[in-house]
All heavy atoms as an XYZ file, in Angstrom:
896
protein
N    -122.975      4.512    -56.906
C    -122.451      4.892    -55.540
C    -121.108      5.377    -55.653
O    -120.265      4.753    -56.281
C    -122.712      3.862    -54.594
C    -123.956      3.562    -53.995
S    -123.838      2.405    -52.632
C    -125.392      2.507    -52.084
N    -120.759      6.421    -54.867
C    -119.368      6.841    -54.911
C    -118.492      5.756    -54.230
O    -118.938      5.094    -53.258
C    -119.319      8.191    -54.145
C    -120.723      8.522    -53.858
C    -121.626      7.412    -54.186
N    -117.323      5.596    -54.603
C    -116.438      4.664    -54.105
C    -116.043      4.924    -52.599
O    -115.915      3.954    -51.822
C    -115.122      4.657    -54.939
C    -114.013      3.570    -54.546
C    -114.639      2.212    -54.732
C    -112.857      3.743    -55.435
N    -115.986      6.155    -52.170
C    -115.550      6.513    -50.776
C    -116.567      6.115    -49.740
O    -116.302      5.838    -48.582
C    -115.201      8.037    -50.671
O    -116.337      8.763    -50.928
N    -117.904      6.019    -50.165
C    -118.990      5.648    -49.203
C    -119.081      4.297    -48.999
O    -119.235      3.777    -47.858
C    -120.354      6.139    -49.766
C    -121.429      5.804    -48.932
C    -120.342      7.684    -49.926
N    -118.748      3.430    -49.986
C    -118.804      2.001    -49.862
C    -117.577      1.401    -49.219
O    -117.650      0.247    -48.631
C    -119.109      1.281    -51.127
O    -117.997      1.575    -51.973
C    -120.388      1.692    -51.727
N    -116.523      1.975    -49.268
C    -115.190      1.446    -48.724
C    -115.181      1.624    -47.224
O    -115.433      2.691    -46.762
C    -114.134      2.153    -49.459
C    -112.836      1.370    -49.164
C    -111.652      1.897    -50.018
N    -111.114      3.109    -49.539
C    -110.221      3.742    -50.121
N    -109.626      3.405    -51.232
N    -109.716      4.893    -49.563
N    -114.871      0.637    -46.495
C    -114.749      0.620    -45.079
C    -113.498      1.348    -44.686
O    -112.480      1.339    -45.417
C    -114.814     -0.757    -44.472
N    -113.534      1.934    -43.486
C    -112.306      2.566    -43.086
C    -111.185      1.593    -42.665
O    -111.485      0.716    -41.892
C    -112.740      3.351    -41.761
C    -111.738      4.409    -41.237
C    -112.310      5.169    -40.251
N    -111.235      5.969    -39.625
C    -111.381      6.764    -38.701
N    -112.511      6.988    -38.125
N    -110.418      7.417    -38.083
N    -110.097      1.788    -43.173
C    -109.067      0.682    -43.053
C    -108.003      0.927    -42.042
O    -107.245      0.063    -41.706
C    -108.342      0.479    -44.393
N    -107.867      2.186    -41.495
C    -106.801      2.381    -40.427
C    -107.051      3.783    -39.807
O    -108.050      4.325    -39.857
N    -105.999      4.246    -39.049
C    -105.973      5.455    -38.387
C    -105.428      6.616    -39.269
O    -104.584      6.410    -40.051
C    -105.150      5.424    -37.152
C    -105.512      4.284    -36.161
C    -104.928      3.129    -36.021
C    -106.675      4.442    -35.356
C    -105.318      2.118    -35.118
C    -107.079      3.517    -34.511
C    -106.347      2.431    -34.445
N    -106.033      7.714    -39.024
C    -105.499      8.946    -39.762
C    -104.295      9.415    -39.082
O    -103.899      9.026    -37.971
C    -106.632     10.026    -39.759
O    -106.815     10.442    -38.440
C    -107.835      9.557    -40.341
N    -103.510     10.351    -39.796
C    -102.359     10.870    -39.258
C    -102.657     11.789    -37.974
O    -101.892     11.702    -37.022
C    -101.637     11.796    -40.324
C    -100.376     12.474    -39.935
C     -99.338     11.428    -39.508
C     -99.867     13.427    -41.015
N    -103.821     12.448    -37.959
C    -104.143     13.267    -36.827
C    -104.379     12.437    -35.615
O    -103.926     12.752    -34.519
C    -105.499     14.117    -37.132
C    -105.162     15.130    -38.374
C    -105.870     14.831    -35.949
C    -104.203     16.137    -38.016
N    -105.100     11.222    -35.809
C    -105.301     10.318    -34.675
C    -103.992      9.847    -34.039
O    -103.852      9.855    -32.890
C    -106.268      9.284    -35.080
C    -107.677      9.622    -35.402
C    -108.400      8.580    -36.017
O    -107.799      7.702    -36.641
O    -109.756      8.581    -35.811
N    -103.077      9.451    -34.960
C    -101.794      8.928    -34.474
C    -100.987     10.022    -33.713
O    -100.385      9.823    -32.655
C    -101.041      8.389    -35.546
C    -101.730      7.127    -36.141
S    -100.708      6.096    -37.260
C     -99.772      7.172    -38.313
N    -101.025     11.267    -34.283
C    -100.377     12.411    -33.529
C    -100.894     12.712    -32.131
O    -100.195     12.942    -31.296
C    -100.386     13.526    -34.415
C     -99.472     13.606    -35.755
C     -99.657     14.885    -36.494
C     -98.100     13.470    -35.224
N    -102.243     12.602    -32.106
C    -102.855     12.852    -30.762
C    -102.432     11.803    -29.750
O    -102.188     12.170    -28.688
C    -104.381     12.938    -30.939
C    -105.097     12.884    -29.623
C    -104.869     14.146    -31.708
N    -102.421     10.508    -30.146
C    -102.086      9.548    -29.287
C    -100.558      9.704    -28.861
O    -100.204      9.458    -27.608
C    -102.219      8.148    -29.942
C    -101.574      7.044    -29.141
C    -103.678      7.792    -30.076
N     -99.677     10.071    -29.794
C     -98.304     10.266    -29.426
C     -98.134     11.398    -28.505
O     -97.337     11.329    -27.582
C     -97.439     10.441    -30.658
C     -97.334      9.236    -31.468
C     -96.076     10.896    -30.443
C     -96.807      9.203    -32.853
N     -98.893     12.439    -28.636
C     -98.777     13.610    -27.803
C     -99.269     13.300    -26.418
O     -98.670     13.586    -25.375
C     -99.611     14.788    -28.332
C     -98.897     15.366    -29.586
C     -99.790     15.889    -27.346
C     -99.588     16.354    -30.425
N    -100.317     12.493    -26.296
C    -100.831     12.108    -25.066
C     -99.947     11.211    -24.283
O     -99.603     11.347    -23.031
C    -102.278     11.437    -25.111
C    -102.679     10.659    -23.859
C    -103.311     12.311    -25.614
N     -99.269     10.199    -25.021
C     -98.199      9.436    -24.367
C     -97.091     10.202    -23.910
O     -96.481     10.088    -22.866
C     -97.851      8.347    -25.354
C     -99.028      7.313    -25.570
C     -96.527      7.585    -24.868
C     -98.711      6.277    -26.608
N     -96.563     11.213    -24.715
C     -95.513     12.017    -24.312
C     -95.831     12.865    -23.102
O     -95.000     13.059    -22.145
N     -97.062     13.368    -23.029
C     -97.439     14.166    -21.775
C     -97.457     13.262    -20.541
O     -97.046     13.703    -19.468
C     -98.792     14.828    -21.971
C     -98.866     16.007    -23.007
C    -100.370     16.448    -23.241
C     -97.990     17.140    -22.375
N     -97.975     12.092    -20.694
C     -97.996     11.193    -19.574
C     -96.594     10.881    -19.125
O     -96.180     10.774    -17.890
C     -98.805      9.915    -19.903
C    -100.260     10.047    -19.873
C    -100.844      8.738    -20.392
C    -100.914     10.462    -18.580
N     -95.645     10.551    -20.030
C     -94.283     10.132    -19.641
C     -93.633     11.398    -19.017
O     -92.745     11.249    -18.144
C     -93.509      9.841    -20.947
N     -93.902     12.624    -19.509
C     -93.311     13.774    -18.967
C     -93.781     14.140    -17.511
O     -93.061     14.579    -16.786
N     -95.091     13.741    -17.242
C     -95.539     13.966    -15.957
C     -95.205     12.852    -14.922
O     -94.883     13.098    -13.776
C     -97.041     14.146    -16.015
C     -97.555     15.378    -16.671
C     -98.972     15.334    -16.829
C     -97.210     16.557    -15.932
N     -95.242     11.578    -15.304
C     -95.057     10.468    -14.414
C     -93.476     10.191    -14.238
O     -93.083      9.746    -13.152
C     -95.811      9.217    -14.964
C     -95.531      8.075    -14.094
C     -97.347      9.602    -14.926
N     -92.698     10.288    -15.325
C     -91.288     10.009    -15.230
C     -90.488     10.620    -14.175
O     -89.911      9.943    -13.388
N     -90.535     11.960    -14.172
C     -89.811     12.617    -13.007
C     -90.210     12.132    -11.617
O     -89.387     12.118    -10.738
C     -90.055     14.001    -13.239
C     -90.431     14.170    -14.677
C     -91.144     12.795    -14.958
N     -91.436     11.875    -11.445
C     -91.935     11.447    -10.139
C     -91.352     10.080     -9.647
O     -90.832      9.841     -8.581
C     -93.344     11.452     -9.943
C     -94.059     12.762    -10.087
C     -95.557     12.635     -9.865
N     -96.143     13.973    -10.005
C     -97.424     14.273     -9.742
N     -98.102     13.222     -9.332
N     -97.782     15.498     -9.840
N     -91.260      9.187    -10.562
C     -90.680      7.787    -10.400
C     -89.167      7.976    -10.140
O     -88.598      7.394     -9.263
C     -90.993      6.949    -11.554
C     -92.436      6.529    -11.586
C     -90.203      5.615    -11.467
C     -92.908      5.809    -12.801
N     -88.465      8.736    -10.904
C     -87.039      8.905    -10.835
C     -86.670      9.661     -9.529
O     -85.694      9.362     -8.939
C     -86.447      9.659    -11.995
C     -86.486      8.944    -13.348
C     -85.962      9.831    -14.487
C     -85.868      7.631    -13.327
N     -87.597     10.493     -9.078
C     -87.326     11.240     -7.749
C     -87.450     10.204     -6.627
O     -86.758     10.330     -5.651
N     -88.261      9.290     -6.728
C     -88.489      8.210     -5.673
C     -87.122      7.474     -5.539
O     -86.726      6.984     -4.533
C     -89.608      7.395     -5.962
C     -90.918      8.132     -5.935
C     -91.369      8.481     -4.421
N     -92.757      9.075     -4.626
C     -93.202      9.827     -3.748
N     -92.526     10.138     -2.654
N     -94.318     10.337     -3.892
N     -86.559      7.044     -6.703
C     -85.313      6.333     -6.662
C     -84.225      7.115     -5.986
O     -83.489      6.536     -5.139
C     -84.883      5.961     -8.164
C     -83.573      5.377     -8.176
C     -85.979      5.054     -8.831
N     -84.010      8.315     -6.184
C     -83.003      9.081     -5.579
C     -83.253      9.338     -4.041
O     -82.407      9.221     -3.196
C     -82.767     10.516     -6.199
O     -83.884     11.231     -5.958
N     -84.587      9.441     -3.685
C     -84.929      9.472     -2.235
C     -84.524      8.157     -1.556
O     -84.059      8.077     -0.445
C     -86.377      9.730     -2.147
C     -86.774     11.169     -2.401
C     -88.377     11.342     -2.321
O     -89.042     10.422     -1.817
O     -88.811     12.368     -2.905
N     -84.724      7.055     -2.269
C     -84.480      5.682     -1.590
C     -82.894      5.567     -1.448
O     -82.500      5.054     -0.414
C     -85.030      4.584     -2.515
N     -82.218      5.982     -2.453
C     -80.742      5.976     -2.337
C     -80.196      6.668     -1.200
O     -79.314      6.411     -0.438
C     -80.102      6.276     -3.618
C     -80.242      5.311     -4.734
C     -79.526      5.752     -5.962
C     -79.696      4.748     -7.138
N     -79.029      5.148     -8.333
N     -80.779      7.957     -0.958
C     -80.434      8.820      0.105
C     -80.758      8.173      1.441
O     -79.921      8.252      2.340
C     -81.146     10.162     -0.083
O     -80.824     10.804     -1.342
C     -80.651     11.191      1.018
N     -81.925      7.654      1.614
C     -82.267      6.985      2.786
C     -81.345      5.798      3.194
O     -80.996      5.606      4.326
C     -83.781      6.559      2.795
N     -81.032      4.982      2.067
C     -80.061      3.930      2.354
C     -78.752      4.389      2.793
O     -78.146      3.775      3.733
C     -80.030      3.121      0.988
O     -81.297      2.615      0.621
C     -78.988      1.833      1.197
N     -78.263      5.383      2.090
C     -76.988      5.899      2.490
C     -76.992      6.487      3.911
O     -76.080      6.230      4.669
C     -76.513      7.037      1.504
N     -78.045      7.109      4.304
C     -78.144      7.645      5.700
C     -78.081      6.542      6.661
O     -77.502      6.621      7.756
C     -79.430      8.501      5.749
C     -79.532      9.306      7.085
C     -80.801     10.230      7.139
N     -80.443     11.386      6.224
C     -81.364     11.687      5.156
N     -82.411     10.981      5.020
N     -81.008     12.687      4.398
N     -78.854      5.525      6.413
C     -78.983      4.341      7.290
C     -77.551      3.671      7.498
O     -77.151      3.254      8.521
C     -80.030      3.353      6.856
O     -81.258      3.938      6.649
C     -80.094      2.183      7.822
N     -76.804      3.489      6.350
C     -75.546      2.871      6.442
C     -74.562      3.661      7.200
O     -73.743      3.119      7.912
C     -74.974      2.603      4.984
C     -75.797      1.523      4.263
C     -75.335      1.284      2.859
O     -74.621      2.204      2.244
N     -75.774      0.245      2.189
N     -74.652      5.065      7.032
C     -73.780      5.849      7.899
C     -74.072      5.816      9.323
O     -73.202      5.751     10.175
C     -73.912      7.366      7.355
C     -73.242      7.448      6.029
C     -73.187      8.320      8.341
C     -73.548      8.828      5.283
N     -75.380      5.685      9.733
C     -75.670      5.464     11.082
C     -75.205      4.115     11.610
O     -74.750      4.184     12.782
C     -77.262      5.512     11.284
C     -77.881      6.968     11.053
C     -79.285      6.951     11.121
O     -79.979      5.934     11.480
O     -79.932      8.023     10.733
N     -75.245      3.152     10.872
C     -74.861      1.823     11.264
C     -73.285      1.849     11.512
O     -72.766      1.285     12.362
C     -75.123      0.787     10.289
C     -76.629      0.364     10.228
C     -76.947     -0.635      9.129
C     -77.085     -0.261     11.529
N     -72.583      2.577     10.603
C     -71.202      2.731     10.726
C     -70.825      3.562     12.015
O     -69.853      3.102     12.808
C     -70.573      3.421      9.583
C     -69.048      3.627      9.484
C     -68.302      2.338      9.581
C     -68.582      4.359      8.319
N     -71.536      4.493     12.345
C     -71.453      5.261     13.602
C     -71.578      4.398     14.785
O     -70.850      4.492     15.817
N     -72.683      3.544     14.721
C     -72.922      2.640     15.893
C     -71.805      1.613     15.953
O     -71.378      1.263     17.123
C     -74.202      1.870     15.632
C     -75.507      2.750     15.764
C     -76.747      1.837     15.392
C     -75.595      3.258     17.227
N     -71.172      1.159     14.944
C     -70.100      0.163     14.953
C     -68.899      0.788     15.657
O     -68.179      0.350     16.503
C     -69.797     -0.263     13.664
N     -68.601      2.152     15.280
C     -67.523      2.884     16.000
C     -67.719      3.068     17.414
O     -66.912      3.051     18.228
C     -67.273      4.112     15.143
C     -66.705      4.091     13.773
C     -66.781      5.386     13.028
C     -65.284      3.591     13.916
N     -68.981      3.476     17.797
C     -69.325      3.695     19.128
C     -69.212      2.354     19.939
O     -68.625      2.341     21.175
C     -70.714      4.204     19.318
C     -70.916      5.648     18.819
O     -69.840      6.335     18.769
O     -72.031      6.032     18.552
N     -69.584      1.204     19.401
C     -69.383     -0.031     20.093
C     -67.959     -0.378     20.277
O     -67.488     -0.904     21.342
C     -70.099     -1.153     19.299
C     -71.558     -1.219     19.451
O     -72.132     -0.591     20.377
N     -72.216     -1.830     18.432
N     -67.084     -0.114     19.279
C     -65.635     -0.239     19.334
C     -65.080      0.582     20.518
O     -64.274      0.082     21.332
C     -64.928      0.134     18.046
C     -63.475     -0.151     17.984
C     -62.943     -1.383     17.537
C     -62.664      0.740     18.391
C     -61.580     -1.609     17.584
C     -61.197      0.587     18.536
C     -60.696     -0.578     18.016
O     -59.365     -0.846     17.960
N     -65.334      1.774     20.605
C     -65.050      2.721     21.689
C     -65.425      2.205     22.988
O     -64.583      2.126     23.926
C     -65.528      4.131     21.380
C     -64.980      5.153     22.523
C     -65.514      6.533     22.322
N     -67.037      6.525     22.399
C     -67.666      6.525     23.461
N     -67.085      6.530     24.660
N     -69.016      6.590     23.466
N     -66.609      1.683     23.130
C     -67.161      1.229     24.403
C     -66.342     -0.019     24.843
O     -66.077     -0.199     26.012
C     -68.627      0.872     24.368
C     -69.556      2.144     24.221
C     -70.958      1.652     24.041
C     -69.438      2.964     25.498
N     -66.020     -0.874     23.871
C     -65.218     -2.056     24.233
C     -63.838     -1.828     24.527
O     -63.315     -2.493     25.350
C     -65.316     -3.090     22.997
C     -66.740     -3.619     22.819
O     -67.513     -3.646     23.858
O     -67.049     -4.200     21.792
N     -63.133     -0.912     23.748
C     -61.685     -0.643     23.882
C     -61.306      0.622     24.471
O     -60.147      0.906     24.660
C     -61.117     -0.813     22.503
C     -61.388     -2.233     21.912
O     -61.074     -3.204     22.487
N     -62.184     -2.241     20.843
N     -62.196      1.483     24.777
C     -61.777      2.750     25.472
C     -61.480      3.931     24.512
O     -61.291      5.029     24.961
N     -61.314      3.605     23.361
C     -61.052      4.686     22.272
C     -61.368      4.207     20.948
O     -61.602      3.058     20.652
C     -59.466      5.076     22.283
O     -58.793      4.004     21.822
N     -61.552      5.272     19.967
C     -61.913      4.849     18.635
C     -60.676      4.399     18.003
O     -59.521      4.641     18.398
C     -62.354      6.169     17.850
C     -63.773      6.616     18.302
C     -63.845      7.870     19.075
C     -64.848      5.915     17.973
C     -65.134      8.249     19.487
C     -66.141      6.344     18.361
C     -66.284      7.469     19.146
O     -67.488      7.981     19.501
N     -60.798      3.679     16.821
C     -59.530      3.147     16.080
C     -58.843      4.349     15.622
O     -59.392      5.318     15.213
C     -60.182      2.345     14.978
C     -61.627      2.499     15.046
C     -61.973      3.196     16.299
N     -57.523      4.286     15.677
C     -56.687      5.327     15.166
C     -56.781      5.399     13.630
O     -57.205      4.482     12.915
C     -55.206      5.154     15.634
O     -54.728      3.954     14.861
C     -55.011      5.077     17.026
N     -56.195      6.446     13.050
C     -56.146      6.677     11.529
C     -55.385      5.560     10.974
O     -55.753      5.049      9.925
C     -55.546      7.988     11.184
O     -56.325      9.032     11.875
C     -55.628      8.206      9.694
N     -54.229      5.153     11.669
C     -53.508      4.091     11.021
C     -54.206      2.687     11.105
O     -54.036      1.958     10.242
C     -52.073      3.960     11.833
C     -51.289      5.119     11.604
C     -51.552      6.276     12.477
O     -52.211      6.077     13.567
O     -51.244      7.474     12.130
N     -55.053      2.495     12.096
C     -55.744      1.271     12.191
C     -56.935      1.290     11.213
O     -57.213      0.259     10.626
C     -56.331      1.101     13.614
C     -55.315      0.769     14.642
C     -55.790      0.786     15.984
O     -56.870      1.490     16.336
N     -55.145      0.092     16.902
N     -57.514      2.403     11.029
C     -58.608      2.569      9.972
C     -59.792      1.924     10.322
O     -59.959      1.267     11.518
N     -60.778      1.796      9.452
C     -62.004      1.158      9.732
C     -61.869     -0.346      9.750
O     -62.792     -1.072     10.132
C     -63.106      1.608      8.673
C     -63.526      3.094      8.837
C     -64.465      3.409      7.718
C     -64.126      3.355     10.153
N     -60.744     -0.802      9.186
C     -60.500     -2.344      9.157
C     -60.571     -2.880     10.575
O     -60.657     -4.036     10.810
C     -59.225     -2.607      8.495
N     -60.240     -1.939     11.616
C     -60.163     -2.377     12.989
C     -61.531     -2.799     13.540
O     -61.693     -3.567     14.433
C     -59.694     -1.270     13.899
N     -62.646     -2.546     12.761
C     -63.985     -2.924     13.089
C     -64.209     -4.395     12.685
O     -65.099     -5.009     13.252
C     -65.005     -2.086     12.423
C     -64.931     -0.527     12.756
C     -66.026      0.212     12.004
C     -65.195     -0.401     14.292
N     -63.457     -4.905     11.713
C     -63.629     -6.288     11.276
C     -62.464     -7.112     11.763
O     -62.735     -8.408     11.819
C     -63.824     -6.245      9.789
C     -65.079     -5.470      9.299
C     -65.225     -5.604      7.789
O     -64.245     -5.691      7.047
N     -66.322     -5.528      7.307
N     -61.312     -6.708     11.775
C     -60.204     -7.442     12.135
C     -59.475     -6.857     13.341
O     -59.383     -5.692     13.471
C     -59.147     -7.636     10.938
C     -59.745     -8.133      9.716
C     -58.794     -8.055      8.555
O     -57.757     -7.467      8.703
O     -59.126     -8.563      7.507
N     -58.923     -7.676     14.212
C     -58.248     -7.173     15.466
C     -57.033     -6.431     14.910
O     -56.204     -6.894     14.222
C     -57.907     -8.298     16.417
C     -57.239     -7.814     17.676
C     -57.190     -8.907     18.596
C     -56.644     -8.249     19.963
N     -56.534     -9.293     21.084
N     -56.947     -5.133     15.475
C     -55.811     -4.351     14.976
C     -54.571     -4.823     15.512
O     -54.464     -5.297     16.719
C     -56.121     -2.880     15.532
C     -57.265     -3.021     16.382
C     -57.941     -4.434     16.243
N     -53.506     -4.781     14.787
C     -52.160     -5.174     15.169
C     -51.285     -3.980     15.593
O     -50.265     -4.162     16.193
C     -51.449     -6.052     14.066
C     -52.136     -7.348     13.955
C     -51.311     -5.259     12.761
N     -51.731     -2.736     15.210
C     -50.947     -1.547     15.528
C     -51.371     -1.059     16.809
O     -52.481     -1.347     17.301
C     -51.189     -0.508     14.459
C     -50.713     -0.852     13.104
C     -50.840      0.088     12.012
N     -50.447     -0.293     10.687
C     -50.571      0.413      9.676
N     -51.104      1.591      9.702
N     -50.115     -0.143      8.554
N     -50.528     -0.238     17.554
C     -50.852      0.396     18.729
C     -51.864      1.468     18.450
O     -51.856      2.133     17.434
C     -49.581      0.920     19.329
C     -48.562     -0.166     19.890
C     -49.287     -1.048     20.959
O     -49.919     -0.440     21.856
O     -48.949     -2.279     20.959
N     -52.761      1.796     19.504
C     -52.981      1.109     20.670
C     -53.633     -0.190     20.501
O     -54.534     -0.278     19.673
C     -53.876      2.116     21.449
C     -54.541      2.915     20.395
C     -53.633      2.978     19.201
N     -53.327     -1.186     21.199
C     -53.784     -2.449     21.131
C     -55.293     -2.443     21.597
O     -55.659     -1.782     22.597
C     -53.039     -3.495     21.963
N     -56.129     -3.248     20.913
C     -57.523     -3.360     21.268
C     -57.623     -4.436     22.270
O     -57.751     -5.657     21.936
C     -58.425     -3.517     20.052
N     -57.832     -4.191     23.621
C     -57.682     -5.191     24.585
C     -59.070     -5.945     24.636
O     -59.022     -7.133     24.875
C     -57.415     -4.622     26.045
O     -58.385     -3.561     26.309
N     -60.108     -5.418     24.331
C     -61.379     -6.083     24.469
C     -62.091     -6.147     23.102
O     -63.250     -6.058     22.954
C     -62.331     -5.392     25.487
C     -61.839     -5.324     26.876
O     -61.266     -6.346     27.310
N     -62.017     -4.263     27.501
N     -61.312     -6.323     22.051
C     -61.874     -6.380     20.732
C     -62.824     -7.540     20.567
O     -62.500     -8.739     20.955
C     -60.730     -6.484     19.726
C     -61.113     -6.404     18.327
C     -61.436     -5.306     17.593
C     -61.386     -7.554     17.455
N     -61.918     -5.647     16.352
C     -61.841     -6.998     16.234
C     -61.416     -8.863     17.578
C     -62.098     -7.792     15.119
C     -61.648     -9.662     16.457
C     -62.144     -9.153     15.253
N     -63.889     -7.383     19.897
C     -64.926     -8.422     19.734
C     -65.112     -8.604     18.164
O     -65.144     -7.667     17.448
C     -66.246     -8.145     20.305
C     -66.199     -8.165     21.867
C     -67.594     -7.973     22.382
N     -68.283     -6.845     21.748
C     -69.475     -6.559     21.789
N     -70.350     -7.466     22.418
N     -70.122     -5.497     21.246
N     -65.045     -9.839     17.779
C     -65.227    -10.133     16.305
C     -66.540     -9.840     15.842
O     -66.821     -9.817     14.609
C     -64.921    -11.500     15.968
N     -67.582     -9.703     16.626
C     -68.964     -9.617     16.140
C     -69.346     -8.065     16.013
O     -70.564     -7.739     16.201
C     -69.946    -10.398     16.964
C     -69.931     -9.946     18.457
O     -69.106     -9.086     18.882
N     -70.722    -10.558     19.240
N     -68.436     -7.117     15.833
C     -68.828     -5.796     15.730
C     -69.766     -5.615     14.426
O     -69.305     -6.064     13.404
C     -67.584     -4.855     15.571
O     -66.742     -5.154     16.703
C     -67.949     -3.364     15.535
N     -70.881     -4.987     14.595
C     -71.765     -5.069     13.452
C     -71.478     -4.142     12.398
O     -71.756     -2.947     12.417
C     -73.135     -4.642     14.129
C     -72.734     -3.830     15.289
C     -71.427     -4.463     15.775
N     -70.787     -4.612     11.357
C     -70.482     -3.772     10.105
C     -71.077     -4.548      8.968
O     -70.770     -5.757      8.814
C     -68.991     -3.601      9.923
C     -68.669     -2.980      8.615
C     -68.374     -2.886     11.180
N     -71.954     -3.854      8.295
C     -72.540     -4.620      7.108
C     -71.589     -4.610      5.984
O     -71.022     -3.669      5.730
C     -73.934     -3.961      6.781
O     -73.673     -2.675      6.429
N     -71.699     -5.652      5.265
C     -70.941     -5.723      3.978
C     -71.702     -4.926      2.884
O     -72.890     -4.886      2.985
C     -70.870     -7.191      3.454
C     -69.972     -8.163      4.415
C     -68.505     -7.724      4.283
O     -68.055     -7.408      3.243
O     -67.881     -7.770      5.353
N     -70.986     -4.368      1.996
C     -71.741     -3.744      0.893
C     -72.661     -4.624      0.143
O     -72.205     -5.808     -0.162
C     -70.728     -3.066      0.010
C     -69.381     -3.856      0.399
C     -69.568     -4.370      1.815
N     -73.742     -4.272     -0.142
C     -74.670     -5.094     -0.876
C     -74.242     -5.222     -2.338
O     -73.849     -4.287     -2.867
C     -76.116     -4.533     -0.822
O     -76.148     -3.268     -1.427
N     -74.434     -6.430     -2.849
C     -74.047     -6.617     -4.369
C     -74.993     -5.952     -5.273
O     -76.158     -5.710     -4.841
C     -74.151     -8.176     -4.457
C     -75.092     -8.640     -3.413
C     -74.888     -7.698     -2.303
N     -74.572     -5.628     -6.330
C     -75.498     -4.997     -7.308
C     -76.637     -5.954     -7.721
O     -76.413     -7.079     -7.743
C     -74.591     -4.627     -8.564
C     -73.475     -5.505     -8.534
C     -73.237     -5.761     -6.987
N     -77.691     -5.224     -8.005
C     -78.923     -6.021     -8.409
C     -78.698     -6.728     -9.764
O     -78.195     -6.042    -10.742
C     -80.199     -5.213     -8.505
C     -80.647     -4.626     -7.235
C     -81.806     -3.620     -7.363
C     -81.007     -5.713     -6.189
N     -78.930     -8.044     -9.887
C     -78.742     -8.704    -11.186
C     -80.191     -9.261    -11.607
O     -80.787     -9.924    -10.809
C     -77.802     -9.867    -11.046
C     -76.368     -9.293    -10.616
C     -77.778    -10.669    -12.297
C     -75.432    -10.442    -10.325
N     -80.524     -8.780    -12.706
C     -81.863     -9.266    -13.229
C     -81.721    -10.514    -13.941
O     -80.952    -10.592    -14.939
C     -82.508     -8.195    -14.067
C     -82.729     -6.942    -13.388
N     -83.721     -6.791    -12.473
C     -82.093     -5.725    -13.386
C     -83.768     -5.538    -11.990
N     -82.808     -4.892    -12.468
N     -82.385    -11.532    -13.644
C     -82.335    -12.847    -14.326
C     -83.678    -13.112    -14.868
O     -84.744    -12.711    -14.409
C     -82.001    -13.984    -13.312
C     -80.568    -13.818    -12.761
C     -80.257    -14.919    -11.690
O     -80.956    -15.897    -11.681
O     -79.207    -14.761    -11.121
N     -83.610    -13.778    -16.004
C     -84.820    -14.172    -16.675
C     -85.466    -15.504    -16.078
O     -84.629    -16.428    -15.848
C     -84.623    -14.545    -18.162
O     -83.986    -13.316    -18.783
C     -85.930    -14.775    -18.934
N     -86.644    -15.413    -15.638
C     -87.150    -16.659    -14.887
C     -88.121    -17.321    -15.960
O     -88.988    -16.748    -16.561
C     -87.993    -16.172    -13.701
C     -88.657    -17.386    -12.956
C     -87.037    -15.432    -12.729
N     -87.845    -18.595    -16.090
C     -88.693    -19.436    -17.033
C     -90.051    -19.698    -16.347
O     -90.064    -20.122    -15.122
C     -87.997    -20.563    -17.515
C     -86.895    -20.304    -18.331
C     -86.155    -21.740    -18.844
C     -84.970    -21.322    -19.684
N     -84.390    -22.624    -20.147
N     -91.141    -19.657    -17.016
C     -92.321    -20.057    -16.394
C     -92.433    -21.670    -16.453
O     -91.856    -22.219    -17.276
C     -93.537    -19.434    -17.225
O     -93.543    -20.066    -18.554
N     -93.238    -22.132    -15.583
C     -93.394    -23.579    -15.568
C     -93.943    -24.190    -16.864
O     -93.608    -25.252    -17.277
C     -94.391    -23.852    -14.477
C     -94.328    -22.650    -13.501
C     -93.963    -21.514    -14.438
N     -94.717    -23.382    -17.601
C     -95.282    -23.813    -18.783
C     -94.209    -23.973    -19.956
O     -94.287    -24.732    -20.761
C     -96.308    -22.832    -19.362
N     -93.189    -23.226    -19.830
C     -92.115    -23.274    -20.816
C     -91.293    -24.662    -20.671
O     -90.643    -25.025    -21.630
C     -91.142    -22.080    -20.862
O     -90.491    -22.081    -19.584
N     -91.266    -25.162    -19.539
C     -90.510    -26.514    -19.307
C     -91.287    -27.663    -19.575
O     -90.798    -28.812    -19.554
C     -89.960    -26.419    -17.838
O     -90.948    -26.466    -16.997
N     -92.601    -27.540    -19.887
C     -93.408    -28.703    -20.112
C     -93.216    -29.279    -21.498
O     -92.925    -28.408    -22.463
C     -94.967    -28.279    -19.871
C     -95.268    -27.907    -18.456
S     -96.950    -27.370    -18.228
C     -97.795    -28.851    -18.584
N     -93.234    -30.474    -21.649
C     -93.109    -31.078    -23.030
C     -94.278    -30.669    -23.922
O     -95.443    -30.473    -23.445
C     -93.024    -32.619    -22.845
C     -93.685    -32.828    -21.427
C     -93.436    -31.576    -20.738
N     -93.978    -30.447    -25.221
C     -95.062    -30.146    -26.189
C     -95.671    -31.480    -26.693
O     -94.996    -32.438    -26.895
C     -94.463    -29.349    -27.323
O     -93.378    -30.021    -27.964
C     -93.938    -28.008    -26.769
N     -97.012    -31.280    -26.970
C     -97.683    -32.356    -27.532
C     -97.684    -32.235    -29.048
O     -98.134    -31.172    -29.517
C     -99.084    -32.461    -26.930
C     -99.913    -33.606    -27.513
C     -99.055    -32.571    -25.412
N     -97.324    -33.297    -29.760
C     -97.320    -33.109    -31.247
C     -98.736    -33.056    -31.758
O     -99.796    -33.378    -31.298
C     -96.605    -34.383    -31.804
C     -96.453    -35.254    -30.547
C     -96.802    -34.538    -29.357
């Protein structure tokens, strides 16, 4: 018997591996931009919402005090009572200004199984 007939197939051919790599590349090329596009849309929506909240805080300040904060007072007048003129006569400390959100920090979470004692 010829040696090639009796020997079992031991691995993948170069052609098979190239086909798999091409398929993975095509999938990454089609799916990757869609996922990255969603991230930028989410950032845009978040920025738009934060700008609207800032506008509402300024409107609340104007309703309480009769005018918007001056350039010298700045946006700090929304969080701290301004000391510069014009004085904020009806300034309220609870003007809704959101603090910037901290950056996301990824932490490794241990599974309960990893904290269990091992049995010898």
